[in-house]
ChimeraX commands (.cxc) that place a marker at each C-alpha (Angstrom):
marker #1 position -68.53,98.28,59.96 radius 0.5
marker #1 position -66.55,95.79,57.92 radius 0.5
marker #1 position -65.27,96.14,54.37 radius 0.5
marker #1 position -63.04,94.08,52.07 radius 0.5
marker #1 position -61.49,93.65,48.65 radius 0.5
marker #1 position -62.30,90.45,46.78 radius 0.5
marker #1 position -60.08,89.02,44.06 radius 0.5
marker #1 position -57.77,86.17,43.06 radius 0.5
marker #1 position -54.87,86.47,43.72 radius 0.5
marker #1 position -55.26,89.17,46.37 radius 0.5
marker #1 position -52.20,88.85,48.65 radius 0.5
marker #1 position -50.43,91.71,46.85 radius 0.5
marker #1 position -53.28,94.22,47.35 radius 0.5
marker #1 position -52.46,97.49,49.11 radius 0.5
marker #1 position -56.17,98.28,49.58 radius 0.5
marker #1 position -56.34,96.98,53.20 radius 0.5
marker #1 position -53.34,99.09,54.28 radius 0.5
marker #1 position -54.73,102.16,52.49 radius 0.5
marker #1 position -58.29,101.89,53.82 radius 0.5
marker #1 position -57.33,100.93,57.36 radius 0.5
marker #1 position -54.98,103.94,57.54 radius 0.5
marker #1 position -57.86,106.15,56.39 radius 0.5
marker #1 position -60.21,104.69,59.05 radius 0.5
marker #1 position -57.59,105.30,61.73 radius 0.5
marker #1 position -56.94,108.90,60.59 radius 0.5
marker #1 position -60.67,109.68,60.68 radius 0.5
marker #1 position -61.25,107.73,63.92 radius 0.5
marker #1 position -63.82,105.77,61.91 radius 0.5
marker #1 position -64.73,102.44,63.53 radius 0.5
marker #1 position -64.31,100.04,60.63 radius 0.5
marker #1 position -62.01,97.32,59.31 radius 0.5
marker #1 position -60.93,96.33,55.81 radius 0.5
marker #1 position -59.46,93.00,54.74 radius 0.5
marker #1 position -58.48,91.09,51.61 radius 0.5
marker #1 position -60.57,88.01,50.73 radius 0.5
marker #1 position -59.31,85.54,48.14 radius 0.5
marker #1 position -62.17,83.91,46.24 radius 0.5
marker #1 position -61.31,81.68,43.28 radius 0.5
marker #1 position -63.38,81.50,40.12 radius 0.5
marker #1 position -64.71,78.05,41.05 radius 0.5
marker #1 position -65.90,79.30,44.46 radius 0.5
marker #1 position -67.33,82.61,43.28 radius 0.5
marker #1 position -70.90,81.28,43.26 radius 0.5
marker #1 position -70.59,81.30,47.07 radius 0.5
marker #1 position -69.98,85.08,47.15 radius 0.5
marker #1 position -73.25,85.84,49.02 radius 0.5
marker #1 position -72.52,83.27,51.72 radius 0.5
marker #1 position -68.90,84.38,52.16 radius 0.5
marker #1 position -69.75,88.09,52.50 radius 0.5
marker #1 position -72.69,87.35,54.79 radius 0.5
marker #1 position -70.43,85.29,57.06 radius 0.5
marker #1 position -67.99,88.22,57.17 radius 0.5
marker #1 position -70.87,90.64,57.91 radius 0.5
marker #1 position -69.64,93.14,55.29 radius 0.5
marker #1 position -71.23,96.54,54.69 radius 0.5
marker #1 position -69.52,96.83,51.32 radius 0.5
marker #1 position -66.57,95.58,49.32 radius 0.5
marker #1 position -64.28,96.26,46.39 radius 0.5
marker #1 position -63.96,93.82,43.52 radius 0.5
marker #1 position -60.74,93.38,41.60 radius 0.5
marker #1 position -59.29,91.08,38.92 radius 0.5
marker #1 position -60.68,88.64,37.78 radius 0.5
marker #1 position -64.18,89.22,39.21 radius 0.5
marker #1 position -65.22,92.72,38.01 radius 0.5
marker #1 position -67.61,91.31,35.39 radius 0.5
marker #1 position -68.45,88.07,37.22 radius 0.5
marker #1 position -70.01,90.01,40.14 radius 0.5
marker #1 position -72.73,91.69,38.03 radius 0.5
marker #1 position -75.35,88.86,38.03 radius 0.5
marker #1 position -75.26,88.88,41.86 radius 0.5
marker #1 position -76.19,92.58,42.11 radius 0.5
marker #1 position -79.64,94.12,42.58 radius 0.5
marker #1 position -78.66,97.41,40.89 radius 0.5
marker #1 position -75.70,98.93,39.04 radius 0.5
marker #1 position -74.90,102.57,38.33 radius 0.5
marker #1 position -74.59,104.20,34.89 radius 0.5
marker #1 position -70.78,103.96,34.82 radius 0.5
marker #1 position -70.85,100.22,35.58 radius 0.5
marker #1 position -73.48,99.65,32.91 radius 0.5
marker #1 position -71.43,101.48,30.28 radius 0.5
marker #1 position -68.18,99.75,31.20 radius 0.5
marker #1 position -69.69,96.33,31.89 radius 0.5
marker #1 position -67.67,95.99,35.09 radius 0.5
marker #1 position -68.07,96.76,38.81 radius 0.5
marker #1 position -65.31,97.49,41.33 radius 0.5
marker #1 position -67.39,98.67,44.32 radius 0.5
marker #1 position -70.42,97.08,46.00 radius 0.5
marker #1 position -72.52,98.73,48.68 radius 0.5
marker #1 position -74.73,96.49,50.84 radius 0.5
marker #1 position -77.77,98.32,52.19 radius 0.5
marker #1 position -80.67,96.50,53.88 radius 0.5
marker #1 position -79.57,93.29,52.18 radius 0.5
marker #1 position -79.57,94.96,48.74 radius 0.5
marker #1 position -76.36,94.87,46.67 radius 0.5
marker #1 position -75.64,97.98,44.57 radius 0.5
marker #1 position -72.70,98.03,42.13 radius 0.5
marker #1 position -70.54,101.00,41.13 radius 0.5
marker #1 position -67.42,101.54,39.06 radius 0.5
marker #1 position -65.02,104.15,40.48 radius 0.5
marker #1 position -61.97,103.33,38.31 radius 0.5
marker #1 position -62.67,105.97,35.64 radius 0.5
marker #1 position -63.66,108.58,38.22 radius 0.5
marker #1 position -60.48,107.81,40.17 radius 0.5
marker #1 position -58.23,108.22,37.16 radius 0.5
marker #1 position -59.80,111.48,35.97 radius 0.5
marker #1 position -59.76,113.05,39.46 radius 0.5
marker #1 position -56.02,112.43,39.63 radius 0.5
marker #1 position -55.42,113.63,36.06 radius 0.5
marker #1 position -57.18,116.93,36.77 radius 0.5
marker #1 position -54.56,117.64,39.45 radius 0.5
marker #1 position -51.63,117.35,37.02 radius 0.5
marker #1 position -53.36,118.66,33.86 radius 0.5
marker #1 position -55.76,121.48,34.87 radius 0.5
marker #1 position -56.71,122.39,31.27 radius 0.5
marker #1 position -58.30,118.98,30.70 radius 0.5
marker #1 position -61.38,120.48,28.99 radius 0.5
marker #1 position -59.41,121.45,25.89 radius 0.5
marker #1 position -57.02,118.50,25.72 radius 0.5
marker #1 position -56.69,116.22,22.70 radius 0.5
marker #1 position -56.42,112.77,24.28 radius 0.5
marker #1 position -55.33,109.40,22.92 radius 0.5
marker #1 position -56.08,106.24,24.94 radius 0.5
marker #1 position -54.12,103.08,24.11 radius 0.5
marker #1 position -56.16,99.90,24.60 radius 0.5
marker #1 position -59.89,99.15,24.36 radius 0.5
marker #1 position -60.51,96.99,27.44 radius 0.5
marker #1 position -62.64,97.68,30.50 radius 0.5
marker #1 position -60.20,100.16,32.07 radius 0.5
marker #1 position -60.01,102.14,28.81 radius 0.5
marker #1 position -63.79,102.24,28.50 radius 0.5
marker #1 position -64.23,103.38,32.11 radius 0.5
marker #1 position -61.68,106.19,31.72 radius 0.5
marker #1 position -63.06,107.23,28.32 radius 0.5
marker #1 position -66.62,107.33,29.65 radius 0.5
marker #1 position -65.59,109.62,32.50 radius 0.5
marker #1 position -63.34,111.84,30.32 radius 0.5
marker #1 position -66.19,112.52,27.88 radius 0.5
marker #1 position -67.92,114.43,30.72 radius 0.5
marker #1 position -65.05,116.95,30.84 radius 0.5
marker #1 position -63.17,116.99,27.53 radius 0.5
marker #1 position -64.48,119.03,24.57 radius 0.5
marker #1 position -62.43,117.49,21.70 radius 0.5
marker #1 position -63.51,113.97,20.72 radius 0.5
marker #1 position -61.37,111.28,22.36 radius 0.5
marker #1 position -59.33,108.89,20.23 radius 0.5
marker #1 position -59.03,105.24,21.27 radius 0.5
marker #1 position -56.38,103.03,19.64 radius 0.5
marker #1 position -56.23,99.26,19.80 radius 0.5
marker #1 position -54.37,96.47,18.02 radius 0.5
marker #1 position -57.56,94.48,17.39 radius 0.5
marker #1 position -60.41,96.56,15.96 radius 0.5
marker #1 position -63.10,94.02,16.89 radius 0.5
marker #1 position -62.69,95.05,20.55 radius 0.5
marker #1 position -64.68,98.16,19.61 radius 0.5
marker #1 position -67.83,96.14,18.85 radius 0.5
marker #1 position -68.86,96.49,22.51 radius 0.5
marker #1 position -68.23,100.27,22.51 radius 0.5
marker #1 position -71.17,102.67,22.22 radius 0.5
marker #1 position -69.26,105.83,23.20 radius 0.5
marker #1 position -68.88,108.65,20.66 radius 0.5
marker #1 position -65.10,108.43,20.16 radius 0.5
marker #1 position -62.61,108.07,17.31 radius 0.5
marker #1 position -61.63,104.38,17.00 radius 0.5
marker #1 position -58.31,103.70,15.27 radius 0.5
marker #1 position -55.66,100.99,14.94 radius 0.5
marker #1 position -52.48,101.40,17.03 radius 0.5
marker #1 position -50.45,101.85,13.83 radius 0.5
marker #1 position -52.63,104.84,12.81 radius 0.5
marker #1 position -52.21,106.41,16.24 radius 0.5
marker #1 position -48.44,105.91,16.14 radius 0.5
marker #1 position -47.96,108.19,13.13 radius 0.5
marker #1 position -50.30,110.86,14.56 radius 0.5
marker #1 position -48.85,111.17,18.08 radius 0.5
marker #1 position -47.93,114.81,17.54 radius 0.5
marker #1 position -51.66,115.70,17.47 radius 0.5
marker #1 position -52.23,114.76,21.11 radius 0.5
marker #1 position -51.74,116.61,24.40 radius 0.5
marker #1 position -52.19,113.51,26.59 radius 0.5
marker #1 position -51.54,109.84,25.81 radius 0.5
marker #1 position -52.87,107.25,28.28 radius 0.5
marker #1 position -51.71,103.63,28.21 radius 0.5
marker #1 position -54.33,101.17,29.49 radius 0.5
marker #1 position -52.84,98.07,27.81 radius 0.5
marker #1 position -51.04,95.34,29.83 radius 0.5
marker #1 position -47.73,96.43,28.26 radius 0.5
marker #1 position -45.40,97.33,31.14 radius 0.5
marker #1 position -47.19,95.38,33.86 radius 0.5
marker #1 position -45.12,93.04,36.03 radius 0.5
marker #1 position -42.45,91.43,33.82 radius 0.5
marker #1 position -43.96,92.70,30.54 radius 0.5
marker #1 position -41.36,95.10,29.14 radius 0.5
marker #1 position -43.23,95.89,25.93 radius 0.5
marker #1 position -44.00,99.46,24.82 radius 0.5
marker #1 position -47.33,99.44,22.92 radius 0.5
marker #1 position -46.32,102.11,20.35 radius 0.5
marker #1 position -43.22,103.90,19.15 radius 0.5
marker #1 position -42.83,107.36,20.71 radius 0.5
marker #1 position -40.80,108.67,17.78 radius 0.5
marker #1 position -43.46,111.19,16.67 radius 0.5
marker #1 position -44.13,112.54,20.15 radius 0.5
marker #1 position -44.27,116.29,20.81 radius 0.5
marker #1 position -41.96,117.33,23.69 radius 0.5
marker #1 position -44.74,118.68,25.95 radius 0.5
marker #1 position -47.21,115.78,25.53 radius 0.5
marker #1 position -48.08,114.16,28.86 radius 0.5
marker #1 position -47.59,110.37,28.83 radius 0.5
marker #1 position -49.62,108.45,31.37 radius 0.5
marker #1 position -50.00,104.82,32.42 radius 0.5
marker #1 position -52.70,103.39,34.68 radius 0.5
marker #1 position -50.15,101.00,36.25 radius 0.5
marker #1 position -48.30,102.05,39.41 radius 0.5
marker #1 position -46.29,98.84,40.02 radius 0.5
marker #1 position -43.71,99.27,38.60 radius 0.5
marker #1 position -43.76,102.96,39.49 radius 0.5
marker #1 position -42.50,103.81,36.00 radius 0.5
marker #1 position -43.41,101.39,33.24 radius 0.5
marker #1 position -41.23,101.11,30.09 radius 0.5
marker #1 position -43.41,103.62,28.17 radius 0.5
marker #1 position -43.04,106.16,31.02 radius 0.5
marker #1 position -39.30,105.55,31.25 radius 0.5
marker #1 position -38.83,106.11,27.53 radius 0.5
marker #1 position -41.05,109.21,27.48 radius 0.5
marker #1 position -39.18,110.68,30.43 radius 0.5
marker #1 position -35.85,109.95,28.75 radius 0.5
marker #1 position -37.13,111.96,25.76 radius 0.5
marker #1 position -37.96,114.86,28.10 radius 0.5
marker #1 position -41.74,114.39,28.28 radius 0.5
marker #1 position -43.80,114.81,31.47 radius 0.5
marker #1 position -45.08,111.46,32.80 radius 0.5
marker #1 position -47.87,110.37,35.13 radius 0.5
marker #1 position -48.49,106.88,36.54 radius 0.5
marker #1 position -51.57,105.12,37.96 radius 0.5
marker #1 position -50.97,105.70,41.67 radius 0.5
marker #1 position -53.53,108.51,41.96 radius 0.5
marker #1 position -56.09,106.38,40.12 radius 0.5
marker #1 position -55.69,103.68,42.77 radius 0.5
marker #1 position -55.95,106.21,45.62 radius 0.5
marker #1 position -58.96,108.09,44.22 radius 0.5
marker #1 position -60.93,104.98,43.21 radius 0.5
marker #1 position -60.53,103.80,46.81 radius 0.5
marker #1 position -61.52,107.22,48.13 radius 0.5
marker #1 position -64.67,107.20,45.95 radius 0.5
marker #1 position -65.54,103.72,47.25 radius 0.5
marker #1 position -65.20,104.95,50.83 radius 0.5
marker #1 position -67.55,107.87,50.08 radius 0.5
marker #1 position -70.12,105.53,48.54 radius 0.5
marker #1 position -70.07,103.26,51.59 radius 0.5
marker #1 position -70.00,105.90,54.32 radius 0.5
marker #1 position -71.07,109.29,52.85 radius 0.5
marker #1 position -67.90,110.63,54.52 radius 0.5
marker #1 position -64.93,112.50,52.99 radius 0.5
marker #1 position -61.73,110.40,53.18 radius 0.5
marker #1 position -58.25,111.56,54.19 radius 0.5
marker #1 position -56.63,111.39,50.73 radius 0.5
marker #1 position -53.23,112.51,52.01 radius 0.5
marker #1 position -53.00,109.64,54.53 radius 0.5
marker #1 position -54.21,107.13,51.93 radius 0.5
marker #1 position -51.51,108.19,49.45 radius 0.5
marker #1 position -48.78,108.41,52.08 radius 0.5
marker #1 position -49.59,104.87,53.25 radius 0.5
marker #1 position -49.45,103.37,49.76 radius 0.5
marker #1 position -46.15,105.14,49.00 radius 0.5
marker #1 position -44.63,103.55,52.12 radius 0.5
marker #1 position -45.27,100.12,50.60 radius 0.5
marker #1 position -43.88,100.88,47.14 radius 0.5
marker link #1:1,2 radius 0.2
marker link #1:2,3 radius 0.2
marker link #1:3,4 radius 0.2
marker link #1:4,5 radius 0.2
marker link #1:5,6 radius 0.2
marker link #1:6,7 radius 0.2
marker link #1:7,8 radius 0.2
marker link #1:8,9 radius 0.2
marker link #1:9,10 radius 0.2
marker link #1:10,11 radius 0.2
marker link #1:11,12 radius 0.2
marker link #1:12,13 radius 0.2
marker link #1:13,14 radius 0.2
marker link #1:14,15 radius 0.2
marker link #1:15,16 radius 0.2
marker link #1:16,17 radius 0.2
marker link #1:17,18 radius 0.2
marker link #1:18,19 radius 0.2
marker link #1:19,20 radius 0.2
marker link #1:20,21 radius 0.2
marker link #1:21,22 radius 0.2
marker link #1:22,23 radius 0.2
marker link #1:23,24 radius 0.2
marker link #1:24,25 radius 0.2
marker link #1:25,26 radius 0.2
marker link #1:26,27 radius 0.2
marker link #1:27,28 radius 0.2
marker link #1:28,29 radius 0.2
marker link #1:29,30 radius 0.2
marker link #1:30,31 radius 0.2
marker link #1:31,32 radius 0.2
marker link #1:32,33 radius 0.2
marker link #1:33,34 radius 0.2
marker link #1:34,35 radius 0.2
marker link #1:35,36 radius 0.2
marker link #1:36,37 radius 0.2
marker link #1:37,38 radius 0.2
marker link #1:38,39 radius 0.2
marker link #1:39,40 radius 0.2
marker link #1:40,41 radius 0.2
marker link #1:41,42 radius 0.2
marker link #1:42,43 radius 0.2
marker link #1:43,44 radius 0.2
marker link #1:44,45 radius 0.2
marker link #1:45,46 radius 0.2
marker link #1:46,47 radius 0.2
marker link #1:47,48 radius 0.2
marker link #1:48,49 radius 0.2
marker link #1:49,50 radius 0.2
marker link #1:50,51 radius 0.2
marker link #1:51,52 radius 0.2
marker link #1:52,53 radius 0.2
marker link #1:53,54 radius 0.2
marker link #1:54,55 radius 0.2
marker link #1:55,56 radius 0.2
marker link #1:56,57 radius 0.2
marker link #1:57,58 radius 0.2
marker link #1:58,59 radius 0.2
marker link #1:59,60 radius 0.2
marker link #1:60,61 radius 0.2
marker link #1:61,62 radius 0.2
marker link #1:62,63 radius 0.2
marker link #1:63,64 radius 0.2
marker link #1:64,65 radius 0.2
marker link #1:65,66 radius 0.2
marker link #1:66,67 radius 0.2
marker link #1:67,68 radius 0.2
marker link #1:68,69 radius 0.2
marker link #1:69,70 radius 0.2
marker link #1:70,71 radius 0.2
marker link #1:71,72 radius 0.2
marker link #1:72,73 radius 0.2
marker link #1:73,74 radius 0.2
marker link #1:74,75 radius 0.2
marker link #1:75,76 radius 0.2
marker link #1:76,77 radius 0.2
marker link #1:77,78 radius 0.2
marker link #1:78,79 radius 0.2
marker link #1:79,80 radius 0.2
marker link #1:80,81 radius 0.2
marker link #1:81,82 radius 0.2
marker link #1:82,83 radius 0.2
marker link #1:83,84 radius 0.2
marker link #1:84,85 radius 0.2
marker link #1:85,86 radius 0.2
marker link #1:86,87 radius 0.2
marker link #1:87,88 radius 0.2
marker link #1:88,89 radius 0.2
marker link #1:89,90 radius 0.2
marker link #1:90,91 radius 0.2
marker link #1:91,92 radius 0.2
marker link #1:92,93 radius 0.2
marker link #1:93,94 radius 0.2
marker link #1:94,95 radius 0.2
marker link #1:95,96 radius 0.2
marker link #1:96,97 radius 0.2
marker link #1:97,98 radius 0.2
marker link #1:98,99 radius 0.2
marker link #1:99,100 radius 0.2
marker link #1:100,101 radius 0.2
marker link #1:101,102 radius 0.2
marker link #1:102,103 radius 0.2
marker link #1:103,104 radius 0.2
marker link #1:104,105 radius 0.2
marker link #1:105,106 radius 0.2
marker link #1:106,107 radius 0.2
marker link #1:107,108 radius 0.2
marker link #1:108,109 radius 0.2
marker link #1:109,110 radius 0.2
marker link #1:110,111 radius 0.2
marker link #1:111,112 radius 0.2
marker link #1:112,113 radius 0.2
marker link #1:113,114 radius 0.2
marker link #1:114,115 radius 0.2
marker link #1:115,116 radius 0.2
marker link #1:116,117 radius 0.2
marker link #1:117,118 radius 0.2
marker link #1:118,119 radius 0.2
marker link #1:119,120 radius 0.2
marker link #1:120,121 radius 0.2
marker link #1:121,122 radius 0.2
marker link #1:122,123 radius 0.2
marker link #1:123,124 radius 0.2
marker link #1:124,125 radius 0.2
marker link #1:125,126 radius 0.2
marker link #1:126,127 radius 0.2
marker link #1:127,128 radius 0.2
marker link #1:128,129 radius 0.2
marker link #1:129,130 radius 0.2
marker link #1:130,131 radius 0.2
marker link #1:131,132 radius 0.2
marker link #1:132,133 radius 0.2
marker link #1:133,134 radius 0.2
marker link #1:134,135 radius 0.2
marker link #1:135,136 radius 0.2
marker link #1:136,137 radius 0.2
marker link #1:137,138 radius 0.2
marker link #1:138,139 radius 0.2
marker link #1:139,140 radius 0.2
marker link #1:140,141 radius 0.2
marker link #1:141,142 radius 0.2
marker link #1:142,143 radius 0.2
marker link #1:143,144 radius 0.2
marker link #1:144,145 radius 0.2
marker link #1:145,146 radius 0.2
marker link #1:146,147 radius 0.2
marker link #1:147,148 radius 0.2
marker link #1:148,149 radius 0.2
marker link #1:149,150 radius 0.2
marker link #1:150,151 radius 0.2
marker link #1:151,152 radius 0.2
marker link #1:152,153 radius 0.2
marker link #1:153,154 radius 0.2
marker link #1:154,155 radius 0.2
marker link #1:155,156 radius 0.2
marker link #1:156,157 radius 0.2
marker link #1:157,158 radius 0.2
marker link #1:158,159 radius 0.2
marker link #1:159,160 radius 0.2
marker link #1:160,161 radius 0.2
marker link #1:161,162 radius 0.2
marker link #1:162,163 radius 0.2
marker link #1:163,164 radius 0.2
marker link #1:164,165 radius 0.2
marker link #1:165,166 radius 0.2
marker link #1:166,167 radius 0.2
marker link #1:167,168 radius 0.2
marker link #1:168,169 radius 0.2
marker link #1:169,170 radius 0.2
marker link #1:170,171 radius 0.2
marker link #1:171,172 radius 0.2
marker link #1:172,173 radius 0.2
marker link #1:173,174 radius 0.2
marker link #1:174,175 radius 0.2
marker link #1:175,176 radius 0.2
marker link #1:176,177 radius 0.2
marker link #1:177,178 radius 0.2
marker link #1:178,179 radius 0.2
marker link #1:179,180 radius 0.2
marker link #1:180,181 radius 0.2
marker link #1:181,182 radius 0.2
marker link #1:182,183 radius 0.2
marker link #1:183,184 radius 0.2
marker link #1:184,185 radius 0.2
marker link #1:185,186 radius 0.2
marker link #1:186,187 radius 0.2
marker link #1:187,188 radius 0.2
marker link #1:188,189 radius 0.2
marker link #1:189,190 radius 0.2
marker link #1:190,191 radius 0.2
marker link #1:191,192 radius 0.2
marker link #1:192,193 radius 0.2
marker link #1:193,194 radius 0.2
marker link #1:194,195 radius 0.2
marker link #1:195,196 radius 0.2
marker link #1:196,197 radius 0.2
marker link #1:197,198 radius 0.2
marker link #1:198,199 radius 0.2
marker link #1:199,200 radius 0.2
marker link #1:200,201 radius 0.2
marker link #1:201,202 radius 0.2
marker link #1:202,203 radius 0.2
marker link #1:203,204 radius 0.2
marker link #1:204,205 radius 0.2
marker link #1:205,206 radius 0.2
marker link #1:206,207 radius 0.2
marker link #1:207,208 radius 0.2
marker link #1:208,209 radius 0.2
marker link #1:209,210 radius 0.2
marker link #1:210,211 radius 0.2
marker link #1:211,212 radius 0.2
marker link #1:212,213 radius 0.2
marker link #1:213,214 radius 0.2
marker link #1:214,215 radius 0.2
marker link #1:215,216 radius 0.2
marker link #1:216,217 radius 0.2
marker link #1:217,218 radius 0.2
marker link #1:218,219 radius 0.2
marker link #1:219,220 radius 0.2
marker link #1:220,221 radius 0.2
marker link #1:221,222 radius 0.2
marker link #1:222,223 radius 0.2
marker link #1:223,224 radius 0.2
marker link #1:224,225 radius 0.2
marker link #1:225,226 radius 0.2
marker link #1:226,227 radius 0.2
marker link #1:227,228 radius 0.2
marker link #1:228,229 radius 0.2
marker link #1:229,230 radius 0.2
marker link #1:230,231 radius 0.2
marker link #1:231,232 radius 0.2
marker link #1:232,233 radius 0.2
marker link #1:233,234 radius 0.2
marker link #1:234,235 radius 0.2
marker link #1:235,236 radius 0.2
marker link #1:236,237 radius 0.2
marker link #1:237,238 radius 0.2
marker link #1:238,239 radius 0.2
marker link #1:239,240 radius 0.2
marker link #1:240,241 radius 0.2
marker link #1:241,242 radius 0.2
marker link #1:242,243 radius 0.2
marker link #1:243,244 radius 0.2
marker link #1:244,245 radius 0.2
marker link #1:245,246 radius 0.2
marker link #1:246,247 radius 0.2
marker link #1:247,248 radius 0.2
marker link #1:248,249 radius 0.2
marker link #1:249,250 radius 0.2
marker link #1:250,251 radius 0.2
marker link #1:251,252 radius 0.2
marker link #1:252,253 radius 0.2
marker link #1:253,254 radius 0.2
marker link #1:254,255 radius 0.2
marker link #1:255,256 radius 0.2
marker link #1:256,257 radius 0.2
marker link #1:257,258 radius 0.2
marker link #1:258,259 radius 0.2
marker link #1:259,260 radius 0.2
marker link #1:260,261 radius 0.2
marker link #1:261,262 radius 0.2
marker link #1:262,263 radius 0.2
marker link #1:263,264 radius 0.2
marker link #1:264,265 radius 0.2
view
C-alpha cells in the first residue's frame, strides 16, 4: 500500500518520517511520501495520485479546502469545518475526513483529564479553531468561548459557542481553565502574542497548536509566569494516527510516531 501527504511547500513535513516509522514498527507493508502539488497544478490531483497508486493521502496547507470538490463523500467533521486533511481511496471512491480536531482533543485529554468541566477559550476563528471547537463540544459541558480580532469570521460558524472580540477575552482571562491559541501568532518568524496574559490565573493551562517552534512566544511568556503549557506536537501525532486508522483499520504505534518526530525537532 502507498500513502502520501500533499501540500505546497511540503519539503519540511515530518509526516513521511512519522508514518514510515510506524509502518516499520508494525511490520506493515506500506510506504509514505511527500508530494508537492502547486495551486496551478491541483486540477491534476486525480491523475497524480492514480500514477502513484495511492490507497490514501493526507492534505495540508494550502489544499485542505481545495480538495473538497474532488471528493465523492466527506464526513461530518469535514462538513462542519469546511476542510479535509485525510482522504481514503476505496474502489476508486474518494472519501474525505478531518482528523485535526480529533487529534488535538485526544492529546489534550492526556494532559487535562477533567476536560468535561473545563471553561475553555480558543483564540482565532479559522479552520483549525473550528475543527477543535467542534470536537471539544462533544466532551466539554460549559459553553466554549471563541475570540477573534475580526468578528465577521464568525459568519461561517454554526456551532453553539460564545463569540467575542479578542479585547473582550483579554480582560476575562481569569474565567478560563484552558486557553488555546490557533492564530498564526508565534509561527515561524512571527513573534507576536495574540493577547496580553496580564489577567491570567496561575493554574490556567496555555496551549498552542504549533509545535515548530516547540514553544511559541505565548507559551514562553505563560511559562515564565508559572503557568502550565502545552504545544501542538500531540495534535500532529494523533491526527496522523487517526489517518492511519482510517486507511488501515489498524491501531498505530503512537510511541514510535512521537519518538520519531521528536528526533527531528
